[in-house]
C-alpha positions in Angstrom: 27.1 22.8 0.8 27.5 22.4 4.7 29.6 25.0 7.1 31.3 22.9 9.7 32.4 24.3 13.0 36.2 24.8 14.6 36.9 22.3 17.0 39.4 22.4 19.2 41.7 19.3 18.7 44.8 19.5 20.5 46.3 22.2 22.9 46.9 25.3 20.2 45.5 23.1 17.4 42.0 23.5 16.0 40.6 21.4 13.3 37.5 22.2 10.6 35.9 19.8 8.1 36.0 21.8 4.9 34.1 18.7 2.8 32.7 15.9 3.2 31.1 12.4 1.5 31.4 8.9 2.5 34.3 8.1 0.5 36.6 11.4 1.1 36.9 14.1 3.5 39.0 17.1 3.6 40.0 18.8 6.9 42.1 21.8 7.9 44.2 21.8 11.0 45.4 25.0 12.3 48.3 25.1 14.5 48.3 28.5 16.3 51.8 28.0 18.2 55.5 26.8 18.1 55.5 23.4 20.0 51.8 22.6 19.4 51.6 18.5 18.8 49.5 16.4 16.9 49.5 13.3 18.9 51.0 10.0 17.6 48.1 8.1 16.4 46.9 5.5 13.8 43.7 5.3 12.0 42.3 2.6 9.1 41.8 5.8 6.8 44.7 6.3 3.9 45.4 10.2 4.7 47.2 12.7 2.3 48.3 15.9 3.9 49.2 19.4 2.3 51.3 21.9 4.2 49.1 25.2 3.6 51.4 27.2 5.4 53.9 26.5 8.8 56.6 24.1 9.2 56.4 21.1 10.8 58.5 17.7 11.9 56.0 14.8 10.9 56.7 11.4 12.2 55.3 8.5 10.4 56.0 5.2 11.7 59.0 6.2 13.5 60.5 8.3 10.3 61.0 11.9 11.2 60.8 14.5 8.2 60.6 17.9 8.4 57.7 19.5 6.2 57.1 23.2 5.0 54.7 24.9 2.7 53.8 23.1 -0.6 54.8 19.9 0.7 52.8 17.0 0.3 53.0 13.2 1.3 50.5 10.0 2.2 50.2 8.4 4.9 48.9 4.5 4.4 46.2 3.1 6.3 47.3 2.0 10.2 50.6 3.8 10.2 51.6 5.4 13.8 51.9 9.1 13.0 51.9 12.5 14.5 53.5 16.1 14.1 55.1 18.9 16.0 54.8 22.7 14.9 58.0 24.5 14.4 56.3 27.5 13.1 52.8 28.1 13.3 50.8 26.9 10.1 47.9 24.9 8.5 47.6 21.4 7.2 45.2 20.3 4.7 44.6 16.7 5.2 42.3 14.5 3.1 41.1 11.0 4.0 39.6 8.0 2.4 36.9 7.2 3.6 35.7 9.9 5.5 36.7 9.8 9.4 33.0 9.8 10.7 34.7 10.3 14.0 35.1 14.0 12.9 31.4 14.6 12.5 
């Protein structure tokens, strides 16, 4: 097993890789303040997001949805997406294939 460092991802947001393999990666994103953002972006990876804690507004290809603890959803490859934190918490994101840019 490998232990990965906690990295500053955006203002008031940290990222830590929890597990990785060339075909799959699991990453925790901690949003520490209301209003913290995961800026709009896209990538070729399919992403699954699980809300461990907190509340967020997610935008996926222009559609906004509020999510909270226990919610999960899939973001298709190349879909533009991002979120705004309504209540501090943690997202667990899974990517396939692995996000080599996070290593």
